[in-house]
N, C-alpha and C positions, 0 to 999 in steps of 0.2 A: 613827425615829432613836433609838438608845439615849441616855438622859440623859447618860451619860459622854462621848459624842461631843460633845454640846453644851458640856459643861464644858471639854473640850479645845479646841474651836473658840473659846470665849470667851477662854480663856487665850492662845491664839495671837493673837487680836485685840488683847488688851492688850499683848502683846509687840510686835506689829507697830507699833502706835500709839506705844508708848514709844520703840522704836528709831527710828521715823520722826522723832521729835523730838530724837534724839541724846541721850536720857536714859539714865542707868544705873538699875538697879533701886533703888538707894539713893535716887536723886533722886525717882523716882516714889513710893517709900514715904514719903519726907519730905513730899512735896506732898499725899499722900492720907491722911497720919496713920495709916499702916499699918506693920507690921514688914516689913523687907526680905525676910526668909525667907518670910513669908506671901505677899508679892508673887511671889516665885519659885515657890511652890507653885501659885498661881493660874495663872501663865504656863505651867507644865508640865501643867496640867489635873489636878492631884492633889487639889484641893479645889474645892468649889462655893461661891463667895462669896455672902454674904447680900445682900439688897437694899440695906442700908446701905453695904456694901463696894462694891457696884456704883455707888452714888451717889457715894461718895468718889473712886473711880477716874475716873468720868466727869468730875467737877468738876476733878480734878487735871489731866486731859488736855484740859480746856477743851471738853468735849463735853456734849451732853445724854445722859441715860441711854439714851434710845431710839436715839441715834446710835451709842453704843457697842454696844448689842445688835444694831443693823443691821449693823455691821461684822462681828460674829460670825456673823450669818446669811449674809452674803456669802461668808464662808469656808466655811460649811456647804454652800452651794450649789455652790461651786467643787469641794469635796471630792466631793460627790455626782455632779457632772458628770464628773469624772475617773474615778470608780468605774464609772459607766455606760459611758464610753468604753472603759475597759479590759475590761469585761465583753463589749462588742460585739466588740472585737478578738480576745479569747480565743475567743469563739463562732465567729468567722470562721476562725480557725486550726484549731479543732477540727473544723470542717467541715461 
């Protein structure tokens, strides 16, 4: 898996967890002592956050850092499963 895919999956995990709490990006940014635009860049997979930022986000979301990373890993696994399913279907169509 390319590193950029992991960055995108991590960003999606942050977004899902934030939205699941009904929080705005502004609220998460304030809770994690980060800039709102930086939180947006993380969620869009445009930047790879540092370990310090990972820790800040996890604390703000009331999670352990491993739990936040595990959520990103579940997203990666779902994406890979969907990719494999699509490849199988395309192979069956192609014949």
